[in-house]
C-alpha positions as CSV (number, residue, x, y, z in Angstrom):
1,M,19.4,20.5,-7.7
2,S,16.1,20.7,-10.0
3,I,17.6,20.1,-13.9
4,H,16.1,22.1,-16.9
5,F,15.1,19.3,-19.3
6,N,16.4,20.1,-23.1
7,R,13.4,21.1,-25.4
8,D,15.7,20.1,-28.3
9,K,16.8,17.2,-27.2
10,I,13.1,15.8,-26.5
11,Q,12.2,16.7,-30.2
12,D,15.2,14.7,-31.1
13,M,13.9,11.2,-29.1
14,N,10.4,12.2,-30.0
15,D,7.7,14.2,-31.6
16,E,5.5,15.0,-28.4
17,I,6.1,15.2,-24.8
18,R,4.1,11.5,-23.6
19,V,3.8,11.0,-20.1
20,R,1.7,7.9,-18.1
21,I,0.4,7.5,-14.7
22,A,0.2,3.4,-14.2
23,P,-2.4,2.6,-11.2
24,S,-2.1,-0.8,-10.2
25,P,-6.0,-1.8,-9.2
26,T,-5.2,-3.5,-6.1
27,G,-7.3,-1.5,-4.2
28,I,-8.4,2.6,-4.2
29,P,-5.8,5.0,-4.3
30,H,-5.5,7.5,-1.8
31,I,-5.3,11.2,-2.2
32,G,-1.8,11.4,-1.9
33,N,-1.1,8.9,-5.1
34,T,-3.8,11.2,-7.1
35,R,-1.0,14.2,-6.9
36,T,1.5,12.5,-9.1
37,A,-1.3,11.5,-11.8
38,L,-1.9,15.5,-11.4
39,F,1.6,16.4,-12.0
40,N,1.9,13.9,-15.0
41,F,-1.4,15.8,-16.4
42,L,-0.4,19.4,-15.6
43,F,3.1,19.0,-17.5
44,A,1.8,16.9,-20.4
45,K,-1.0,20.0,-21.2
46,K,1.5,22.6,-20.3
47,N,3.7,21.6,-22.9
48,K,0.8,20.4,-25.2
49,G,1.5,16.7,-25.0
50,K,-0.1,13.6,-24.4
51,F,-1.4,12.3,-21.0
52,I,-1.7,8.3,-21.0
53,I,-3.5,5.8,-18.4
54,R,-2.1,2.5,-18.4
55,I,-2.9,-0.3,-15.6
56,E,0.0,-2.3,-14.4
57,D,-2.2,-5.3,-13.2
58,T,0.1,-8.1,-13.2
59,D,0.2,-8.2,-9.7
60,R,-2.6,-11.1,-9.6
61,E,-2.4,-12.0,-5.7
62,R,-3.3,-8.4,-4.6
63,Y,-5.7,-7.7,-7.4
64,V,-8.7,-6.1,-6.9
65,P,-11.2,-5.8,-9.8
66,E,-14.0,-3.6,-8.6
67,S,-10.8,-1.2,-7.8
68,L,-10.1,-0.2,-11.3
69,P,-13.5,1.3,-12.4
70,K,-12.9,3.8,-9.0
71,I,-9.7,4.5,-10.1
72,L,-10.7,6.0,-13.6
73,E,-13.9,7.4,-11.6
74,I,-11.3,9.4,-9.3
75,F,-9.5,10.9,-12.6
76,R,-12.6,11.8,-14.2
77,W,-14.3,13.2,-10.8
78,L,-11.4,15.6,-10.7
79,G,-11.3,16.5,-14.5
80,I,-7.8,14.8,-14.9
81,V,-8.7,13.6,-18.5
82,W,-6.5,11.2,-20.2
83,D,-5.6,11.0,-23.8
84,E,-5.1,7.6,-24.5
85,G,-5.9,4.5,-22.1
86,P,-8.5,2.4,-20.7
87,E,-12.4,2.8,-22.0
88,I,-10.8,5.4,-24.7
89,G,-8.5,3.2,-26.7
90,G,-5.3,4.6,-28.3
91,P,-2.3,4.0,-31.3
92,Y,-0.8,1.8,-28.8
93,A,-3.6,-0.4,-27.0
94,P,-4.0,-2.5,-25.0
95,Y,-3.3,0.2,-22.0
96,V,-4.1,-3.2,-19.5
97,Q,-0.8,-5.0,-18.9
98,S,-2.4,-8.3,-18.4
99,E,-4.0,-8.1,-21.8
100,R,0.0,-7.5,-23.2
101,L,1.1,-10.7,-21.9
102,E,2.7,-11.9,-25.4
103,L,5.0,-9.0,-25.8
104,Y,6.6,-9.1,-22.1
105,Q,6.9,-12.9,-23.3
106,K,8.7,-12.0,-26.5
107,Y,10.5,-9.2,-25.3
108,A,11.7,-11.3,-21.8
109,L,12.9,-14.3,-24.5
110,E,14.8,-11.5,-27.1
111,L,17.2,-10.7,-23.7
112,V,18.0,-14.1,-23.4
113,K,18.7,-14.8,-26.9
114,K,21.0,-11.7,-26.6
115,N,22.5,-13.4,-23.6
116,R,20.8,-10.4,-21.3
117,A,19.0,-12.6,-19.5
118,Y,18.9,-15.9,-18.4
119,Y,16.1,-18.7,-17.2
120,C,16.1,-19.4,-13.0
121,F,15.2,-22.5,-12.1
122,C,16.0,-21.7,-8.1
123,S,13.1,-23.5,-5.9
124,S,11.3,-21.5,-3.5
125,E,12.9,-23.7,-0.3
126,R,16.8,-23.5,-2.1
127,L,15.9,-19.0,-2.3
128,A,14.7,-19.2,1.4
129,Q,17.7,-21.0,2.8
130,M,19.7,-18.5,0.7
131,R,18.2,-16.0,2.4
132,K,18.6,-17.2,5.9
133,D,22.2,-17.5,5.5
134,Q,22.9,-13.9,4.2
135,E,20.8,-13.0,6.8
136,I,23.2,-14.8,9.1
137,K,26.4,-13.9,7.1
138,H,25.1,-10.2,7.4
139,L,25.0,-9.9,3.4
140,P,22.7,-8.0,1.5
141,P,19.8,-10.0,0.2
142,K,19.9,-10.5,-3.2
143,Y,20.1,-13.4,-5.5
144,D,23.3,-15.2,-5.8
145,R,23.3,-16.0,-9.6
146,H,23.6,-19.7,-9.1
147,C,21.7,-20.2,-12.7
148,R,23.4,-17.8,-13.8
149,S,26.1,-20.1,-15.1
150,L,24.0,-23.3,-16.1
151,T,25.2,-24.5,-19.3
152,K,23.0,-24.3,-22.2
153,E,22.7,-28.2,-21.9
154,E,21.0,-27.8,-18.9
155,V,18.9,-25.0,-19.4
156,E,17.6,-27.3,-22.0
157,K,17.5,-30.2,-19.7
158,N,15.0,-28.1,-17.4
159,L,12.9,-26.6,-19.7
160,D,12.3,-30.3,-21.3
161,E,11.0,-31.4,-18.0
162,K,8.9,-28.5,-17.8
163,K,11.0,-27.5,-14.4
164,P,9.2,-24.3,-12.8
165,Y,11.7,-21.0,-13.8
166,V,11.5,-17.1,-13.9
167,I,13.8,-15.0,-16.2
168,R,16.4,-12.6,-14.8
169,L,18.3,-10.1,-15.9
170,K,21.8,-10.1,-16.6
171,V,23.1,-7.3,-14.1
172,P,27.0,-6.1,-15.1
173,N,29.3,-6.7,-12.7
174,I,31.2,-3.4,-13.3
175,G,30.0,-0.1,-13.6
176,K,27.8,2.5,-12.7
177,S,24.6,3.0,-13.9
178,S,23.4,6.8,-14.0
179,W,21.3,9.6,-15.2
180,D,20.3,13.5,-14.5
181,D,16.9,13.5,-12.5
182,L,14.5,16.3,-13.5
183,I,13.9,16.9,-10.4
184,L,16.8,15.6,-8.0
185,G,19.5,16.1,-10.0
186,H,22.5,13.5,-11.3
187,I,22.1,10.0,-9.2
188,E,24.2,7.0,-10.0
189,F,24.2,3.5,-8.8
190,E,27.1,1.0,-8.6
191,N,26.0,-2.4,-10.8
192,K,27.7,-4.8,-8.6
193,L,25.4,-3.9,-5.7
194,L,22.2,-4.5,-7.9
195,D,20.2,-7.7,-8.1
196,D,19.7,-9.7,-11.0
197,Q,15.9,-8.5,-11.2
198,I,13.4,-10.9,-12.1
199,L,11.9,-9.8,-15.6
200,I,9.0,-13.0,-15.9
201,K,7.6,-14.7,-13.1
202,S,6.8,-18.4,-12.5
203,D,3.2,-17.6,-13.3
204,G,3.7,-15.8,-16.6
205,F,3.5,-12.7,-15.8
206,P,6.1,-9.8,-16.1
207,T,7.5,-8.4,-13.1
208,Y,6.8,-4.3,-12.8
209,H,10.5,-3.7,-13.8
210,L,10.1,-5.6,-17.3
211,G,5.9,-4.2,-17.9
212,V,7.4,-0.4,-17.1
213,V,10.4,-0.4,-19.2
214,V,8.7,-2.2,-22.5
215,D,5.3,-0.9,-22.1
216,D,6.9,2.8,-21.8
217,Y,9.3,2.0,-24.8
218,L,6.2,0.9,-27.2
219,M,3.8,3.5,-25.9
220,K,6.8,6.4,-26.6
221,I,7.2,7.6,-23.3
222,S,9.1,10.7,-23.2
223,H,8.8,11.8,-19.7
224,V,8.5,9.1,-16.2
225,L,7.3,11.5,-13.5
226,R,6.9,9.2,-10.4
227,G,7.7,9.3,-6.6
228,S,10.8,9.2,-5.2
229,E,10.3,6.2,-3.6
230,W,10.6,4.7,-7.3
231,V,14.4,5.9,-7.4
232,S,16.3,2.9,-6.5
233,S,14.3,1.0,-9.3
234,T,15.3,3.2,-11.9
235,P,18.9,1.7,-12.8
236,K,17.5,-1.6,-13.3
237,H,15.3,0.1,-15.8
238,I,18.1,1.8,-17.1
239,L,20.2,-1.2,-17.5
240,L,17.2,-2.9,-19.5
241,Y,16.9,0.0,-22.2
242,E,20.6,-0.9,-22.5
243,A,20.5,-4.3,-22.8
244,F,17.0,-3.8,-25.6
245,G,19.6,-1.2,-27.1
246,W,16.4,1.4,-26.9
247,N,16.2,5.3,-26.2
248,K,15.9,6.1,-22.5
249,P,13.1,8.5,-21.3
250,F,13.4,11.5,-18.8
251,W,13.2,10.4,-15.4
252,G,11.7,13.1,-12.8
253,H,11.1,11.7,-8.9
254,L,8.6,13.7,-7.5
255,P,8.9,14.4,-3.1
256,V,6.8,11.8,-1.5
257,I,3.8,12.7,0.5
258,L,4.4,12.3,4.6
259,G,2.1,11.9,7.4
260,P,2.6,14.0,10.0
261,D,4.7,11.6,12.0
262,K,7.1,11.9,8.7
263,A,6.6,8.1,7.9
264,K,5.3,7.7,4.2
265,L,1.7,8.6,4.1
266,S,-1.2,6.3,4.2
267,K,-4.6,5.9,4.7
268,R,-3.8,5.4,8.7
269,H,-3.0,9.2,8.4
270,G,-6.1,10.0,7.2
271,A,-5.7,10.4,3.6
272,D,-8.4,8.5,2.1
273,S,-9.3,8.4,-1.9
274,A,-10.6,11.7,-3.6
275,L,-14.1,9.8,-3.7
276,W,-14.4,9.4,0.0
277,Y,-13.6,13.4,0.0
278,R,-16.5,13.6,-2.8
279,D,-18.6,12.2,-0.7
280,Q,-18.0,13.8,2.2
281,G,-18.6,17.4,0.1
282,Y,-15.5,18.5,-1.0
283,L,-15.2,20.4,-4.4
284,P,-12.7,18.4,-7.1
285,E,-11.3,22.4,-7.4
286,A,-10.4,22.6,-4.0
287,I,-8.6,18.7,-4.3
288,L,-6.7,19.8,-7.0
289,N,-5.8,23.2,-5.8
290,A,-4.5,21.0,-2.7
291,I,-2.9,18.3,-3.8
292,A,-1.0,20.5,-6.1
293,L,1.0,22.8,-3.7
294,W,2.3,19.3,-1.8
295,G,5.6,19.3,-3.4
296,W,5.4,22.2,-5.9
297,V,5.8,26.1,-5.7
298,P,4.3,28.2,-8.3
299,K,5.7,31.4,-8.8
300,V,2.6,33.5,-7.9
301,D,1.2,35.2,-4.9
302,S,-2.3,33.6,-5.0
303,E,-2.6,30.0,-3.5
304,L,-6.0,29.6,-5.2
305,L,-5.6,28.2,-8.4
306,S,-7.7,27.1,-11.2
307,M,-6.9,24.2,-13.4
308,E,-6.5,26.3,-16.2
309,E,-3.8,28.6,-14.1
310,M,-1.9,25.5,-12.7
311,I,-1.4,24.2,-16.3
312,G,-0.1,27.2,-17.6
313,L,2.5,28.0,-14.4
314,F,3.4,24.5,-14.0
315,D,7.5,23.6,-14.4
316,L,9.4,20.9,-12.8
317,S,11.7,23.6,-11.5
318,D,9.3,24.7,-9.2
319,V,9.0,20.9,-7.8
320,T,10.9,20.8,-4.8
321,Q,13.1,18.2,-3.3
322,T,11.8,18.4,0.0
323,N,9.0,15.7,1.3
324,P,5.6,17.7,2.0
325,I,3.2,17.0,4.9
326,F,-0.5,15.8,4.3
327,N,-2.4,18.6,5.9
328,P,-6.1,17.7,6.0
329,T,-7.0,21.2,7.3
330,K,-5.7,23.1,4.7
331,I,-7.7,20.8,2.5
332,D,-10.8,21.9,4.7
333,W,-9.3,25.7,3.9
334,F,-9.4,25.3,0.5
335,N,-12.7,23.7,-0.2
336,G,-14.7,26.5,2.1
337,Q,-12.5,29.2,0.1
338,Y,-14.4,27.5,-3.2
339,I,-17.7,27.1,-1.5
340,R,-17.4,30.5,-0.7
341,K,-16.6,31.5,-4.6
342,K,-20.4,29.8,-5.8
343,D,-23.2,31.5,-6.3
344,S,-26.1,30.1,-4.4
345,T,-27.8,28.3,-7.4
346,K,-24.9,26.6,-7.9
347,I,-24.1,25.7,-4.2
348,Y,-27.6,24.6,-4.4
349,Q,-27.2,22.2,-6.8
350,L,-24.3,20.6,-4.9
351,L,-25.9,20.3,-2.0
352,K,-28.5,18.3,-3.3
353,P,-27.2,14.9,-2.2
354,F,-26.8,16.5,1.5
355,L,-29.9,18.0,1.8
356,Q,-32.9,16.7,3.9
357,E,-35.9,14.8,3.1
358,D,-38.1,16.9,4.5
359,I,-36.8,20.3,3.2
360,N,-38.3,22.2,-0.1
361,E,-36.1,23.8,-2.4
362,E,-37.7,27.4,-1.2
363,L,-36.5,27.2,2.1
364,A,-32.9,25.7,1.3
365,K,-32.3,28.0,-1.3
366,K,-33.6,30.9,1.9
367,I,-31.2,29.2,4.2
368,I,-28.1,29.3,1.9
369,P,-27.1,32.6,1.7
370,L,-27.0,32.2,5.6
371,V,-24.8,29.4,6.1
372,Q,-22.6,29.5,2.9
373,D,-19.4,30.9,4.9
374,R,-19.8,28.4,7.3
375,L,-19.7,25.2,5.2
376,V,-15.9,23.4,5.4
377,K,-17.5,20.7,3.2
378,L,-20.9,20.4,1.7
379,S,-22.0,17.3,4.5
380,D,-21.6,20.1,7.4
381,W,-25.6,21.3,5.6
382,Q,-27.3,19.2,7.7
383,E,-25.6,20.2,11.5
384,L,-25.7,23.5,10.6
385,T,-29.3,23.9,9.3
386,N,-31.6,21.1,11.2
387,F,-32.8,23.2,13.2
388,F,-34.7,25.3,10.6
389,I,-36.4,22.3,9.9
390,H,-37.1,20.7,13.5
391,S,-37.7,22.8,16.6
392,P,-35.6,22.2,19.8
393,E,-36.9,19.4,21.9
394,T,-34.2,20.1,25.0
395,Y,-32.6,23.5,26.2
396,T,-29.3,23.5,28.3
397,E,-30.2,25.7,31.1
398,K,-27.1,27.0,31.3
399,D,-26.8,28.2,27.7
400,L,-30.6,29.1,28.4
401,M,-29.6,31.5,31.4
402,Q,-26.2,33.0,30.4
403,N,-25.7,33.5,34.0
404,H,-29.0,35.4,34.9
405,E,-31.5,34.6,37.1
406,K,-34.8,32.6,35.5
407,S,-36.8,34.8,36.7
408,S,-35.2,37.3,34.7
409,V,-34.6,35.6,31.3
410,K,-38.6,34.4,31.7
411,K,-39.1,38.0,31.5
412,V,-37.3,38.8,28.5
413,L,-38.7,35.8,26.5
414,E,-41.8,37.3,27.3
415,R,-41.4,40.6,26.7
416,G,-39.8,39.3,23.3
417,I,-43.1,37.3,22.2
418,N,-45.2,40.6,22.8
419,L,-42.6,42.4,21.0
420,F,-42.2,39.9,17.8
421,N,-46.6,40.3,17.9
422,S,-46.9,43.6,17.5
423,L,-43.7,43.9,14.8
424,K,-45.5,44.8,11.3
425,N,-45.0,42.1,8.2
426,P,-43.2,41.6,6.6
427,W,-40.9,40.9,9.5
428,Q,-37.4,42.8,9.1
429,H,-34.3,41.7,10.6
430,E,-33.1,45.1,10.9
431,E,-36.0,46.4,13.0
432,W,-36.1,43.2,15.4
433,E,-32.5,44.0,15.9
434,L,-33.1,47.2,17.0
435,E,-35.9,46.3,19.3
436,I,-33.9,43.7,21.0
437,R,-31.1,45.9,21.6
438,K,-33.9,48.2,23.3
439,L,-35.2,45.6,25.5
440,A,-31.8,44.8,26.7
441,D,-31.2,48.0,27.4
442,D,-34.5,48.4,29.6
443,F,-33.5,44.8,31.9
444,G,-30.0,46.2,32.5
445,F,-28.3,43.1,30.4
446,K,-26.0,43.3,27.6
447,H,-27.0,42.9,24.2
448,A,-24.9,39.8,23.6
449,D,-26.7,37.9,26.3
450,V,-29.8,39.0,25.3
451,F,-28.8,38.3,21.5
452,Q,-27.5,34.5,23.2
453,I,-30.9,34.4,24.7
454,F,-33.1,34.4,22.4
455,R,-30.6,32.3,20.0
456,V,-30.5,29.2,22.2
457,A,-34.7,30.2,22.9
458,V,-35.3,29.6,18.8
459,T,-32.4,27.5,17.7
460,G,-31.4,25.5,20.9
461,K,-27.8,26.1,19.8
462,T,-24.9,28.5,21.2
463,A,-23.4,29.1,17.7
464,T,-25.9,29.9,14.5
465,P,-25.7,32.2,11.3
466,P,-26.8,35.6,12.1
467,L,-30.0,35.2,14.8
468,F,-32.1,38.2,13.3
469,E,-31.8,36.4,9.4
470,T,-32.4,33.2,10.9
471,M,-36.0,34.4,12.7
472,E,-36.9,35.8,9.6
473,V,-36.5,32.6,7.3
474,L,-38.2,31.2,10.2
475,G,-41.0,33.4,9.9
476,E,-43.2,34.7,13.0
477,E,-45.4,31.6,13.9
478,E,-42.8,29.5,14.4
479,V,-40.3,31.8,16.3
480,V,-43.2,33.1,19.0
481,K,-44.0,28.9,19.0
482,R,-40.3,28.4,20.2
483,I,-40.0,30.9,22.5
484,K,-42.9,29.7,24.0
485,S,-41.6,26.3,24.3
486,A,-38.5,27.8,26.1
487,L,-40.4,29.8,28.3
488,K,-42.4,26.4,29.4
489,S,-38.7,24.8,30.4
490,I,-37.8,27.6,32.3
491,I,-41.4,27.5,34.3
492,G,-40.9,23.3,34.6
């Protein structure tokens, strides 16, 4: 069940609601990961709080330096503006974990002094053998606490000899760690099933668990909203808060976005980053709207929601426990809707990166009203409009003939040329449509067949924007030239 938070209780703990997103620069996150950032942002803004970005870059083996600017670029493009964090700073800077290493060392050693943590000198070989033995005996994979019982003298001797070590948390053997999750309800774990987690690795860097707890506390994070895959980490974090004697934040675990195969969403499902969608011609408001509804069911009839509307509506009680399914078709639908809502001047500006090199502004602005309703993404432009710029080089006979004899189609096109040459300038597509209908009646053809014959002759395609408006943009000279070209292909 969902649980409403107690505003008064929050105010007792902290003067303001503060949430954070803490991406790891190990690559460019896919669009599903961005949803978590959006929910944090909406929650902060709805409650007049602060949204913080903190970079968790302590996984040095997977660290990809060039991914950090891309992560920030995603937030900027979508309008998920942070109040504190990289590039802008804030009262709890630095906001990059690799710049805060002394803090983690300090707090880990504090726990050692309080007998809430201990040095572990086990070699990788011993740990590997331990895991192997546990596997053979079908025991859960967890540290056997070998170093937990070392004497003070043994510890000092190992330190003097500069023996490599990690620092582990002393997890209680009894009791439970529990919390009332803002989304999932009451959750509890038996402590005896938890591992003595590593806090400081042998390279001196903190693990995720120590880093996230120290930073969340020092940065006064009031609410931790993250994916439900982190549920199993929360009891470890609770134990750390209790070991330090610190007030705990509220936790809310968001539903995990799944691929169509019900596996956790990944790029193999086609879930690319928001920047990929941007480069394909998706609009930021469409992406925001689509991902917001992955696990959130606002109390409103319309699916089309602006950022301002989402902020006003957002409530954790409307976040589902059910894991949503990634649906790229729905993203396309949202994008088409937002493209159609733009005026043609705005669409032209958005289309600039996707326009053909040999198209001028005047022609582009004439074409936009004809194709705007057909654009799913802005990069569809060239496929939909290339025939405006380049005459068809070949014709598919079946498409051009429309199941009629060549001789009959030839006469229809010849009549069309005479007709277009006789029409008064300026051309008006309403007049042409009326005359082409009469032409079809004269030949005993269906109107649709004749329309399609001229469509293929003029554009080389069977599906285009409205035929006569298209011909109006092309102009009499170009239309007649193309029909003559189609005639020549019939004659051979």
